[in-house]
C-alpha positions in Angstrom: 91.8 34.7 128.3 90.8 37.6 125.6 87.7 36.6 122.8 88.2 36.7 119.3 85.9 40.1 119.5 87.5 42.2 122.6 91.1 41.1 120.5 89.8 43.3 117.3 87.8 46.0 118.8 91.6 46.3 120.7 93.2 46.1 117.4 90.4 48.6 115.8 90.6 50.9 118.0 94.6 51.5 117.8 94.3 51.7 114.1 91.3 54.2 114.6 91.0 57.8 113.3 91.7 60.0 116.3 91.5 64.3 116.0 94.5 65.8 115.5 95.0 68.1 118.5 96.5 71.6 117.8 99.6 72.1 119.5 100.7 76.0 120.5 104.4 76.7 120.4 106.4 76.5 122.5 108.5 78.1 124.7 111.5 78.1 122.8 109.7 79.3 120.1 107.9 81.8 121.1 111.5 83.7 122.8 112.2 83.5 119.3 109.9 84.9 117.7 110.0 87.3 120.7 113.4 88.2 120.1 112.8 88.7 116.4 110.0 91.5 116.8 111.4 93.8 119.5 113.5 94.8 116.3 114.7 97.2 118.8 115.0 95.3 122.2 113.4 98.0 124.5 111.0 95.2 126.0 107.9 96.6 124.1 106.8 96.2 120.3 104.9 99.2 118.3 104.6 101.1 115.6 105.9 99.1 112.0 107.9 96.1 114.4 103.9 95.9 116.2 101.3 96.0 113.0 102.0 92.6 111.6 101.0 90.9 115.2 98.1 93.3 116.2 96.8 92.1 113.1 96.9 88.7 113.6 95.4 89.4 117.4 92.3 91.3 115.1 92.0 87.7 112.9 91.4 85.8 116.0 89.6 88.1 117.6 91.3 88.8 120.6 91.2 91.8 122.9 93.4 94.2 120.7 96.1 96.0 123.1 94.5 99.7 123.4 97.7 102.0 123.3 99.1 99.7 119.6 101.5 98.0 122.3 102.5 94.5 122.7 104.1 93.6 126.2 106.7 90.5 126.2 104.3 89.0 128.7 100.6 88.9 126.3 103.2 88.2 123.6 104.0 85.5 125.4 100.9 84.5 125.8 99.1 84.8 122.6 102.0 82.9 120.6 101.5 80.5 122.8 98.3 79.7 122.8 98.2 79.9 118.7 97.3 83.9 117.9 100.6 84.3 115.4 100.5 80.8 113.7 100.4 81.7 110.1 98.3 79.3 108.0 99.0 77.4 104.9 97.0 78.8 102.2 94.5 76.2 100.3 95.6 74.8 97.3 94.6 76.7 94.0 94.5 80.4 96.6 93.1 82.2 95.8 89.8 80.8 95.6 86.6 82.5 93.7 83.9 83.0 96.6 81.5 84.9 98.1 83.5 87.5 100.3 82.3 88.8 103.5 85.6 90.4 105.0 85.8 94.0 104.4 88.8 96.1 103.2 89.9 96.4 106.3 89.9 92.7 107.6 91.5 91.5 103.7 94.7 93.9 104.8 94.4 92.5 108.0 95.4 88.7 106.4 97.8 90.7 104.5 100.3 92.4 107.3 99.4 89.2 109.0 100.9 86.9 105.9 103.7 89.2 106.2 103.1 91.6 103.6 103.7 95.7 103.6 103.2 99.1 102.1 99.5 97.5 100.9 97.4 99.6 98.9 94.1 99.7 98.9 92.3 96.9 97.9 89.4 96.0 95.7 87.2 93.2 95.4 87.3 91.6 92.3 83.8 90.1 90.3 85.5 86.4 91.7 85.0 88.1 95.8 88.9 87.8 96.0 90.3 91.4 97.4 93.2 92.2 94.9 95.7 95.2 95.2 99.5 95.4 95.3 102.3 95.1 98.3 105.6 94.8 99.3 107.2 91.3 101.1 110.5 91.1 101.7 111.8 93.5 99.4 109.6 93.0 96.5 106.7 94.4 94.8 104.0 91.9 94.3 100.2 91.6 93.5 97.7 89.9 96.7 95.2 87.9 96.3 92.6 87.6 99.2 90.4 85.1 99.0 86.6 84.5 100.9 88.2 81.4 102.7 91.2 84.2 104.4 93.6 82.9 102.1 96.6 85.0 101.7 98.9 84.6 98.5 101.4 87.0 95.7 99.5 86.5 92.5 
């Protein structure tokens, strides 16, 4: 028969917080993402169709393709490793703070978030990189803060 202390320990263990586990993207999700990314269906993504994904690769400090082309195998491996996983901006972003990103690093974050035609970014007095861009065909102002949050303003 189990003692009162043992039963309590088991119950506490059942409800104790468990560290969150990051699950990688599944094969079907990655295949769908690839189908969308390879718009011209030539088996590689390059040029404008690769810009967003290469920006993600740089952000995640992965080995960037030297020829600017991503093969389906390389894409699928990166996708399964969540390299292309978008990050939800923090509430209240962009946040004030000392920003150590270079203009190019801030632009990579905007490109990865789906912005295009990004005008030169300027860092303001609050440490937020700001500039004009396009998203979904609309002209917007974008802000990138010290945590990497990217938001339209």
